[in-house]
N, C-alpha and C positions, 0 to 999 in steps of 0.2 A: 583152672589156669593151664595154658599150654606149656609143655615141658620141652625145652630146647634140646635138640640132638647134640651129642658130645662134640661132633666135628664142627657144627655151627657155633656151639658155645666157645670152643677154642678160638675160632676165627673172630668172633665178636670181641672176646677179651683182648686178643692181639691187636685188633683195629683200634679199640679204645686206648690201649697203651700207647700205640704209635701216635695217635692224635694228640696225646699229652706231651710225648717226648720230642717229636719232630720240630714243633715251633721253637721250643727252648734250644734245641741243638742248632737250628738255623740262626737264632739270635746270637748264640755264643760264637758261632763261626764268623759273624759279622763284626764282632767287637774289635776295636782297634788294638793292635799289639804295639806296645812301646819298646823301643830299643834305646840303649844308653848312647849319648853323644859325648860323654866325658867319663873316662875311666878312673879319675881321681889320682892318677899317677903322672901322666904326661899329656902331650898335645896330639896324640894319635887321632886322626880324623879332622884335624884343624890345620889351618895355614897360618903360621906365625909370620908377621910382617918381616920382609927381608930387611936386615939391618936394625931390628928391634933392640938387640943387645940385652935381652933378659928382663925387659920391663913387663911383658906378659909372662907370667910364671905360674907354676903350680906350687902352692904352699899348704901343707897340712891337709891335702886332699881337696883343695878348692882352687879355682882359677882366680889369681890375684893380679890386679893391675894398678900401677902407680901413676898412670896418665902421662908418662914421660918417654914413650917410645921414641927411639932414635931413627926409625925408618924414614927414608927420604920421601916416600910416597904415602900410600894408604897405610894407616896405622891400626886399622880395625882387625879383629881376629875373626877370620872367616871359616866356615865349615868347608871341608873338601867336597862334600856331596851337595847336590842341588835338590830342592823339594818343591812340589806343587801344592796339593792340598794336604794339610797335616794338622795335628795337635802337638804343640810344643809345650813342655813343662820345664820350668827352670826356677831354681831358688837364686835370689840375688840380695845383696845388701850394700848400702853405702857405708863406707868405713868411717869417713869423717868429712867435715865441710869447712876447710880452712878459708875458702873464698866467700866473701860477702857480695852477693850479686845486687847491684844498686838499681837494676832495671827490670824488675819482675812485674808483669802486668797482672791485673785482676781479671781473670777469664770468666766470662758469663756462660750460662747454660748452653748458649748457641755457638760458642767458640769465639765470639767477638770479645773485645777488650772494653772494660768499663771506663767511662770518661767522666771528667769533672764538669762543672757548670759552664766552663768556657769551651768545652768540646775537646779538651786535651786528654790523652790517655793517662790514667792514674798509674803510677809506678811505685813500687815499694822495694825496700832493701831487705834481704834475708840471706842467711848462710845457705850455700847451694853447691851441690855437686851434680854431675850430669853424665848420663850414659844412656844406653838403650839397646834394642835388638832390631837389626835390619831384617826384613822379610823378603825372600825371593830375590836377593841380590840388589835390592833397591833402597838407597838411602832415604828416599822420600817416604817409603813405607816403614818408618821406624816407630816401634813401640817404645815410648819414652820412659826413662828412669831418672827421676830428679826430685827436687825438694819444693817445687812450686805448689802453692795452695790448691790448685786444681787437682793435684795428685798425679801419680804415675799411670802409664797405660795409654795416654793420648798419642795421636799420630800428628806430630807437629807439622810435617811437610804438607799434609792435606788440610789441616785446620788453618794454616796461614796462607794457603793458596786462594787468593781472591777470585781466581777464575773458576773455582769449584762452586757448584750449587750450594746454597745455604744449608740444604739438608745433609750434604756430605760433610760440611765443616762442623755442623752440630753433631753428626753421628760419630765423629772421631774425638769428641770432647768427653772426658770422663764424666759419668753420671754421679760419681762420688769420689771422695779422697779415701782410698782404702789402704794407704801406705801405713806401715808400722813406723815406729820411731827410728831416727837415724842410728845406725849401728846394729839394728835388729834384722833378722832374715825375713824376706818376703818371698812369696811364691806366685809366679805367673803361670796361667794356663792360656795359651794363645792358639786360637783355632782359625785357620785359613781354609775357606771353601770357595773356589772360584775367585771372585773379587770381593768376597765378604769376610769381614774380620770380627771376631769376638774375643774379648780379653777379660779373663777372670783374675782378679788380684786378691790374694788372701781369702779366697772363697766368695768374694763379692764381684758381681758382674759390673765392670766399669765401662766397657764398650760392648754393645750388643748388635751384632749383624751389620756392622757399618760397611758402607760401600767404599771401595778404593778404586775409582776409575783409572784404568790404564796400568794397573799393577802388572808386572810380568807374570806369565803363567807358571813359570818355574824359576828357581835360582837358589843360591846358597843363603845361609843364615849368618849373621855377623853379630858379635859383641862389640859395642861401639867404643871407640876412642873419642875423648872430648877434652878440650882445654890445652893451654900452653902457658909458659912462663916468660916473663920479662925479667931477666936476671934471676933472682931467687924468689920472685913474687908471682903468684898466679894472676894471669891477665883475664881469666874467664873461669867458669865453673869446671873443675877437672873431674874426670871419670875415675874417682878413687873408689873402686868397686870390687866386689868379689862375686863369683858365680859357683854354683854346685848343683848336683842332682839334675843334670840336663838330660832329658829324654824326649823322643819324638815318635809319633805314630803317623805313618803315611796313610791317607784316607783314599779309598776308592769310592765310587758312586754308591750312595745308599748306606755307607758305613756310619753308624752312630758314634757319638763320643762315649767313651767308657771310663773305667776306673782301674786300668791295669798298669801299675807302675813298673817300669823296667828295673831290674836289679842295678844298683849303682854303687860304685866303689867309694864315692865320697861320703864322708860322715854327715849326719844331721846334728 
């Protein structure tokens, strides 16, 4: 058997070591890095609606909303920064459901509404609260939070747009109801790449690579206001919600999704 010269042997060992180390190093360099969007103390990095008068607030390290913002215009809570491609992670929960929604459709797998024998849409009544997360500054591109049987994560603005292709409307319809019980914490992981959306709710993929035609290329994120009162009675499902552990990773071309959570001041 031929004996390798010492210099060649050292070169060979170094080459083999590099061949193992470099691919891993390159992969680690490409992993998304998450940064916190909420410090658990105040609204740094967010735009509280002008004239809100304290209805969006921080309570015990979480963002708390009572759905009664007094802002004259937009009542949603917007991020100061805009984002293009990203992975957004956020915990949310519905606090309570004082409003009984009498008009909830039964949504089929393709996003259409189930009808009765006479061709009329079937509607049911159930306790309901309603919020969501706007993507890229666009209310139409809203990932829903609600109590409907179809489950949270759907994109209502696209599903209900009859001008959209059937494949688009079906794509933004949740594959399953992965919501936890009312009052319990849920976790979204929302990924936007180009015009494609994936939503993972509590570890279950409910929206997979759905197409959102016409979505802006960049824009801020919003936590949604919903609902109003007539006198002291809710006239629609209110956004009685809380949010915590909000972090985001901006994606460049070729960046895979990862599992690096940002340090967050809000408690679990």
